[in-house]
N, C-alpha and C positions, 0 to 999 in steps of 0.2 A: 171528115176533113173539110176544115174549113177554107177560106180563101183570105182570113187576116194574114196581116204581116205580125209574123213573133218573134220579140227578142227575147233571145235567152243567154243567161250568162251566170257564172259561177260568184256565188256570196260567201265569202270567208265565215262573216257576222252568222250567217243563217248554215253554213256547213253543207249546201245543196245549191240545187240549180236554181235558176227563179226564170218563170215563163212571163213575159206581158204582152200586153195587147195594146200596144195604143191608140186604135182608133174604137176600143171598148173603155170607156171608163170604169176604172177600179177591176178590171180583168187579168188578174194573175194567179199564178199556180206554182210551186213549186217540183220540187223529186231531189232523190238520192244520188239518180243517175240522169245525163241525158235526155235517154229516151224515157223513162218515168215523168220526167218534167213535162216532155212534150205531150205524152198520151192525159196528165191530168190538165194541161191547159186547155187540151180536146174538150174534152169533159165541162170543162168551166165557160168555155166560152159557147156549147152547146145550153150549158143551163143560162149565161150569161140573155141568151136572143130567147130562150123559150121566157125568162122573164119578163123582159122590153114586151115582147109581143103578148102578155098576162095584163100587162097594165100599162099597152096602147100607147108604149111610147116608141119615136121613132129610132129606127136603126140603120148605123150608117152601112154607106154602101162600101164593099171592101174598095179600098183605092192601090192594092196592090204594093209593090215597093215605095218606100216613103225615101225622098232623096236624100236625107241626112239622119237617116235610121243609123 
């Protein structure tokens, strides 16, 4: 389980829950249920971090709760 903030919301346009990680650019996932979206974003976070490491890119330190997220 990651320590990055996850923003989760319902998208009527996509007919799915959307999970986004503001600290990791482009890191987002969806799911038919709240739980599925959370499970999917955890996998995407892992893949995002693995890719960043393999490309020798800086990985943001989790900031925890954002003030106005």
